[in-house]
N, C-alpha and C positions, 0 to 999 in steps of 0.2 A: 645197440640197435635202436633203442628208444631215443637216444640222443641224436642219432643220425636222422631218424624220422622227424624229430622236432626241428632240427636244422634245415632239413629239406622243406618242411612246411613253412618255416620262416622265410626261406628264400623265395618260395612261390608267393607268399603274401606280399613280400616286398616288390616282386615283379608285377603282381596285379595292381599294386598301388601306383606303380610307375606307368603302367600301360596307357592310361589316358593321356599322359604327357608324351609318350613315345609314338603314339599312333600305330601301334602294332600289338599283336597278341603275345603274351609271355609264353616262354617255353620252359620246361623243367630245367632246373639248374644243373642236373647231372645226366651224363650219358649212362647207358647201362654199363656198370662196372662194379667189380668187387672192391673192397677196401685195399686188397693186395694190388689190384691193377692200378688204382689211383696212387698208391704208394705214399699216402699221407693220411694222418688222422686230423688234419686241420679242418676248420669250419668250412663247409662247401659254399657258403654264401660269400661273395666277394667283399673284400674290405678296401684294399688299395684300388681295385678296379670298379668299385661300386658306383662311382660317378659317371661311368660310361653310359650314355643314353642313346638308344638305337631308334632310328626312323628309316625303315627299309623300303624306300620308294620303288626300287627296281622290281621287287616282288609284288608290289601293289599295282604297278602300271604296265607290266609286261606279262605274257602268258606263262603260267607255271603249271607243270604237269602234276597231276595228282598221282602219287605212287600207287602201283597196283596192289590189290589186297593180297595178303599172304602172311606167312610167319615173320618173326623178327629177322631183319636182314633183307627182306624182299625188296625194299626201296633201292638197295644197291645192286640188285641183279642186273647184269649187263643186258642192254636192250636198246632198240631204236626209240627215240623220244620225238615223235612227230607233233607238230602244232604247238610247240612250247619253246621258250627261251631258257627256262630253268626247270630243274627237277629237285624236289625237296630230298634232303639226305640227312644222315646222322653220323657224326664222327665215331670212329671205332677206338676205344680206349687203348692206351699203351701201358706196359708194365713199368712201374717205377719211373715216371717222367722226371727229368732233372734238367735244370736250366743250364744252357751252355753260355749264353750271353744275351744282354739286352742292349738295344740301341737307344740310349737316353734321348738324343735329339729327335728321333722319330716318335717315341712315346710322349714326349713333351707336346707334340702336335695335337695329341688327343686330350690334352689338359692334365696329363699325369705328371705329378711332381717329381723332383730329383730324388735320388736314393738317399735314405736317411743316414745320419752319422752313426747311429747305434747299430752295432753288429747284429743283435738279435732281431731288430726291426728289418734290417736288410735281408736277413735270412728268411724271415716270414714273407717279405715281399717277393723274394725269388721263388719260394715254395708256391705262392699264389700264382705267379707267372707261369710256373711249370704246369700247374693244374689246369688253368684255363687256356693257356696258349698251346697246350698239347692236344686240346679237344677232349680231355677227360672230364671236363665240366664245362657247361655252357653258361655264359653270362646272361642275366635276364634281358630279354628283348632280342637276343640273337636268333636268327632263323636260318640255319644252315641250308645251303642250296648249291647245286652244281650247274654250271652254265653249259648250254648246248651250242656247239659250233662245228663247222667242218673245216677243211683246209687242203691246200695243195702242199704236199710234202715232197721235197726234192724234185719239184716240178710236176708231180703226178697228183691228180685229185684222189684223195683218200676217203671221201665220204664223211660220215659222222665221226667226229673225234670227241670233243667236249672235255670238261674238267674231270679227267680220270684220276687225279691225285690232289685235287684242290677243292676247297669248299668256301664259298661266300658265307660269311657270318652275318653281315649286315652293314649298315651305315651309321656311324657315330656322329652325332651333332654336338659341337662344343659350345662353350659359353661365348666364344668369340664369333659365333655364327658360321663356323666352318663345318664342312661335312667330309668325313673321312671313311673310306671303305676298308673293312677288315676281311682278311681271308687266311685260312689255314692251308698250307701246302704239305701234304703227306699224312693227312688225318684219316685215311682209310678209303675203302672202295666206294664208288659211285656208279650210277648206271652207265657211265662213260669209261669205266676202267677196262673194258674188254676182258682180256684174259689176265690182266695184271692185278696187283693187290692194293693199289691205291696208296702205297707207302713210298716215302723217300728215305734215303739212308743218310747217316751223319755226314759222310764225305761230301755228297752233293748239296746237302742243306747248308753246310758251312760256306761252301763256295757261293751259293745264291745269297745267303745272308750278308756276307762280306762285300760281294760285288754290288749288290743293290745300294748299299750305303756308300761304297767307294765312288760309284757313278754319280750319285747325287752331289757329293762333295767336290767332284770334278766339274760340276755345273752342267751335267748332261741330263736331259729329261728322263726320268726313270720311276718305276715303282720303288717303294721303300720297304725295309724289313725292320720290324720292331723287336723280334725275339727269335731265338733258335733254341729248341728244346730237344734233348736226346732222351733215351730210355733204355731199359733192359730188354725190350722186345727186339727181335731180330728177324731179318728176312734174307733169303738167299739171292745173291746177285752174281752174275758172270760179268765181271767188270770189263774185261777186254774181249768178250764174246769168243773166247778161245777154249771153251769146254772145261774151264777150271773155276766153277762157282765157289763162293764162300759166304758164310753168314756175316751180315753187317748189322750194326745197331740202327733201329728206326729213329727218325728224327722228324720234327715239324718246324716249319718256318711261319711266323706271323708276318703276313704281307700287309702293308698299309699304303693307301693311295688317296690323293685328294679327289673329291667329287663336288667341288664348289658349283653353285648354280649360275655363276657369272663367267662363262667361258673359261672354266678351269679344266685341269687334266682329269682324266678318268682312266680306267684300265680294264683288264680282261674279264673279270667275273661279270661285269655288265656287258651288254651287247656291243663291245667296243673293239673287238678284234676284226681284222678284215674277214676272217673266217666266220664271224657271227652272221654275216649276210650271205654266206655260201650254203646255209641250210636249205635254201630254196632251189639249189642247182639241180637241173634234170640230169639224167644219166650221162656221164662223161663219155665222149667218143673213144677215148683211149683206155680208160680203166673200167668203164661200164658202171661205175659207182654213182650214186645220186645222193642228194641231201635228204634228210628225213622229212622235210616240210615242202616238198615240191608242190607247186600250184597254190600255195597259201600266200598269195601276194598281199592279202589284207594284213598279215603279220609283218611283212616287210614294211608296209606303210606305217604300221604301228611302231615298229622299231625306229624308223627314220624320224617320225614325229618325236619320239622320246629322246633319241640321241641328239638331234639338232636342238630341240627345245631345252635340253638339260645342259649340254656341253658347249653349244654354240648359240646362246640365246640372242646375240646381236644379229646373227644370220637369220634366225627365225623371225625376229622383229622386222628386219629389212625386207623380207620376202614372204610375209604372212599370207598374201593372197595368191601366190604363184609357187606351187610346190616344185615344179621343174627348175625354176631359177633358184629356189632355195636349195634344192639338192645339188645343183651345179656349184653354187657358192660353197656349200659344205664340202664337196669333193675337191674343189680348188684349195680350200684351207687344209684339208687332210694331205693333199699333195705337197703343199709348201712345208708343212710341219715335218712330214716324212723326210723331205729333202734336207731340211736343216738338221734333223736328228742324225741322219747317216753322215752328214758332213762333220758333225761333232765327233762321231765315232772315229772317222778317218784321222782327225787331227790329234787324237790321243792314242792312236794305234790299237783301238778296240776291235776285236773280231767277235761277232755274235755266235756264229757256229751253226745255228739252226734257223735260218731266215725263211721258214715256211710262212704261208699266208696266215695260219692260225697263231703265229707268234709276232704279228704286226698289229700295232695299236692305231686306231683311228684318231687318236689325239696326239700322236707323235711321242709316245713314251717308249723307252726301252723296257721290254718285258721278257720274261722267261729266260732266266740265267741258267743255261745248261752247260754244254761244253765250250764255254766262251774262253777267250784268252786275250792278253795284251801282247803286242809285238815286243820281243826282246831284240834280237838281230833283225834289222829291217829286211823283210822279204815280202814283196807285194803279193806273192802267190802262197803266202802262209795259210795253211789249213789248221784251224785250232781243234776241229772235231775229227777225231780219228775214224769216225764212222762215215765221213764224207769222202769216200774213195775217189769219186770223180772230180772233187775239187769245185763243186758248185758254189760253195759259200766262202771262197777265199777272201782275204782282206781286200784285194784289188776289185773283186766283183761285187762287193756289197752295194755300192750305189746303183748299179744296173739291176741287181736282183730286187732291190726295193722298188725300183720303177716297174719291173715285171709284176711284182705283187700288187702294185697299184692298178695295173691293167686288169688283174683278176678281180679286184674290188669293184672296178668299173663295170665289169661283166655282171657281177653279183647285184648291182644296184638297178640294172635294167629290169622292168620298163620304167621305173620311177625316175630314172635319169637315162635319157637316150644314150646309147653307147657311143655314137658318133660325137656327141657333145662332150662326153667324158674324155674320150681319146684326144680331142682337140685341146681340152684343158691340160691334160697330162703333157702333151707335146709342147704347149706354150709355157708351162710353169716349172716342170720338174728340173730339167737340166739347168735352166737359168738360175733358179733358186739355189740349187746345190752349188753351182760354181760361185755365185755371189757370196754365199755364207762360208764356203770352204776357203776362198781367198781372203775374206775378211779375217777369219780365224788364223790363217797362216801368216798374214801380215803382222798380226799381233804377236804370234809366236816368234817372228823374226825381228820384232821391235821396229817395224816400219810404221811410225805413229803420225807422220806429218802429211805424206802425200801417197796417192795411189798411182801406180804406173802400169801401163799395159804389159810391160815385160815381167811383171811380178810373177805371173803364172809360170813363165819360163825359168825364173830363178828358183821357184819352189820345185819344179820338175827336175832341175839340175841337182838340187840338194838331195832329193830322194834317190836320184840315180847314183850320186856319190855315196850315199848311205848304203845302197844295195851293192855297189861294187866293192865297198870296203867292209861290208857286214857290220855296219855301225849299229850301236844300241839306239833304238828309236827315242826312248824317253830321255836318256842321259845326253844325247847329242844336242837336242834342243835346249836342255838346261845349260849346257856349257857355252852356248853361243852368246848368252848375256854377258859373258866375260870378255868377249872379243873387242879389242880396242879399234876405234875407227881410224886413228892417225897411222899412216904407213910406218913411221919410225917409232911408234909408241912401245914402251917396254911391255912385256907380257904376251906379245904375239907368238913367240916361240912356245911359251907355256900353253897357250890355247891349242896350238897345233899338236903339241905333245899329248895334251889331255884328250883331244879328239881321237887321235890314233890309238890311245889306250882303250878307247871305247869300241874299237873295231874288233871283229872276231879274230881269234888266234888261228893259226894253221890247223891245230888240232880240232878246234870247233868247226872249221870249214870242212875238213875231211869227214867229220862225223855228219855234218848237215847234208853233204852231197854224196854220201855213200850210196851205191846202187841198191835198189829195193828188190830187184828181180834176180833170180838165178840166171847166170849167163847162158845156160842151155835153153832156158825158157825164152829169154830175149832173142836168141838166135832163131828158135823155131817160129816166133811171132814175126820176125823180119822175113823169114822164108815164106810164111803164109801171105804176108803183105805183097810179096812179089808174084807168087804163084796163083793166088786166088784173092785179088783185092776186094771182090764183092763180099766174100765170106768175112774177110778181115774187117770190112766196114760194118757188117752186121754185128760183129762182136763188140763194137764200140770201143776198141782198144787204142785207137790212133793217138789220142791225147796222152794216154798213159805211156805208150811206147816212145812218143816224142820226148816226154819228160824224162823217161829213163835214159834215153840216149844223151840228153843234156847232162844228166848226172854222171854218166860214164865219162863223157868228154871233160867235164869239170874236174872230176876225180883224177883223171890222168894228168891234167895241168897242175893240180895241187901236189901230186906226188913228186913232181920235179921242181917244186918251189921251196926255197929255204925261208926260215923266219925273217932273216935280214932282208931278203928280196921282197917279201910281203910287206914289211914295215916301210921300206922305201917307196914301194908302189902306192901304198895307202897315203903316205905323206904327200906325194905328188898330186893325188886326186884331191885331197883336202886343201892343199895350198892353192890349187887352181880355182876351186869353188870359193874359198875365202876371199880371193881377189875380186871375184864377181860380187860377192856380198859387200865388200868394202866400198866398191863403186856405188852400189845402190844405197848404202847407208849415207854416203857423202851427199848424194842427191836429196835424201830425206832431210839431212841436217841443213841443207841450203834453204829449205823452206821455213826453218825455225828462226825466231828472232834472237834467241839466246841459246848458245851451244850447251851451257851447263844445264839449263832447264830441259832442253831436248834430251840430253843424255840421261838425266834423272827419270824422265817420263819413259824413255825407251827401256831402261832397266826395270822400272816398276811394271810396265806392261808385259815384258817378257817373264818376269817372276810370277805375274798373275795368270799367265797363259800356258806356262810349261810346268807341269807337275814334277815334283821330285819323286813322288811315290805313286805307283799304281799297283794293283793287285796282280803281281807276277805269279805265274804258276808255282814257282818254287816257294814263294812266301805262303801261298795258300796250302801247299803240300805240307810244309813244316807245321803249320797250325793244325791241320787235319790229323797228322800223325800223333801230335801231342794229345789232341782231344780224344782220339780213339784209345789212348792209354789213360784216359781219365783226367788229363790236365788241360783245363780250358783257359789257362792264363795267356797262352800265345794267341788264341782267337781274340781275346779281349784286348790284348796289346796291339795287335794288327788293326782291329776295329778303331781303336783310339788314334792310331797313326794315320789311318785313311781319312779321318775327319778333318785333317789339315794337310792336304796333299801338296799345297803350293808353298813357296818361299814366303815367309812372313817378315814384315818390316822389323829391323833390328837384329835379324839373324845374320850370322856371318855366312858368306857364300860357301856352299859345300861342293867340293870336287868329288864326284862319284868315284867310289873305290873300284878299281879294275882288277885288283889282285884276287886270286882264288883263295877261298878260306881253307883253313886246315881241316882235315877230317873229311867225312862224307856228308850225307844229307843233313846231319844235325849240326854242322859247323856254324859258328856264329859269324855274321857279316852284317854290314850296313844294309838297311832295307832299300837304299837307293843304288846298291851295287848291281852290276851286270850279273845275270844268273850264273851259278857254278856249272861246270861242265856236265855234271850228272843230271841237271835239270832238262837237258836236251832229250833225255830218255823218257821224260814224263809223258804219259798218254792219257788224254781225256776223251771219253766217248759220250 
């Protein structure tokens, strides 16, 4: 005990010594926790992490709630938080925290060095990471806080939401002059946790950790993840909302995001969600809910001054004397960034799953990785979130949903930005910017490097139609097209056609995908109701679901009468027709080049750099999670390393994606670029 007190005192002394440099008050290095909870006898003062220097501007420049008086734990009592952007909180310790994985490229951004060669030093480094990145101990200068925001969830205003399972730690300034924000997700309850426990489980934490890094290495704007820590603490979760809860291990993810002062990216703990500006919303006409800071326009002004000045300084400088024009320029840039972000998603087949306004960033970052998914079989109506029963957030609808969310941001900025002006900006900018960026990316994916043609949009649409008709794998189809020879008589044409058809869904896969979801008797009753009482049927809101179910029944009937040979023949015909269109377009592109060899090399290089071999497919994440839940973190680390280089690299032999099913069940070994096994179609993410 004496040793612990001495250590604790030493860490406070070090923190006080640093505080004049950091511009913030030091906090105790430890959360309330017993030695058993911390799960380690190591020195509580950071060693490897000692160089992290905090300067927490957000808490200095924006309103922070003073927690109500009361016993220990009172700061996390669920409550409305009016008149504030943040509320101070404290992480709740976990039992025996243990490191799952570190993202070395992300930690390097903070100035933290690579892992040491010595095994004992690596083990000490991992123990320190588990202690501080679980929230069981606080780094000197960290000031945990939870951000207050509201949001429209599935189209309905939900009132106050806030960081119910996330905590801002502070902003780290590096020797390179960069500013990085740290956050812990899953570190315990906050005033915004409502009836929940503020915890995240290992399953969802691994998914967020891996996908944050995967998206970055794909070149898509995103928050980053520096660490994933699990523990022996457990919470009860009903994974499928079917009345069968189970105990799952608690875990914490360290999130990292840039907050440069020269027009850089920022993220959600700061007031940078669309929902951050919805805290001023009066009572909603449909739900009756209101934001906690209705009528506090002075805080809206303060937030706009801070956000524009911090993240868009060039806009602030250009319109320093006219706040309306400044805010208009700000909204215009948010609109453009959002359009480009969702175009990037569409081009890699990424589905977010929960595109509520509180999950949208005002700097165009992908945030909040929940029930996300990457397309396997191309289906524009794919719903990756099993809780999205109405299909609001399908892959196809993502661009329009993001535009809808921008309208809600425009409403939230009034009166500081007149709504009519914001709507005019949205109409002028969003669709045009999305189309421009989407076609630019798609031309690169197809190797159209020389010229832009008006008919390119039609070529892309026909490709996606062919992929849908044949059930082609989204990622692997684009990869294979780089092998397509331009010359009509060139060898290898038949090989490409064979490889493409091998990436199409089998008859068994299609029958599984289109199996009816409703009991035939229920469907019959709903159809009778639609005929006998259309008004009641419309009130039930079931028309879209019934239409979809009828399509499934019809498709299933056709599939039952189809043989594998007939399916293969049909698929070959579809692909041969589109490849002919593609060849014609490639020939036009080649005509504009001076040298055919140089053009071909540039085409292949561009396609390799634009079409990933590896994405975080659900079955890959599932296998890593299963192993981790059994105490083996090697697969998480292996997948993390793989996702750091998702594209073809120079010098690598072209890889033909494996289309064969693996032996065995879920644990069968297969290439990470393979189409998913049949069992993966049954995976359900909520």
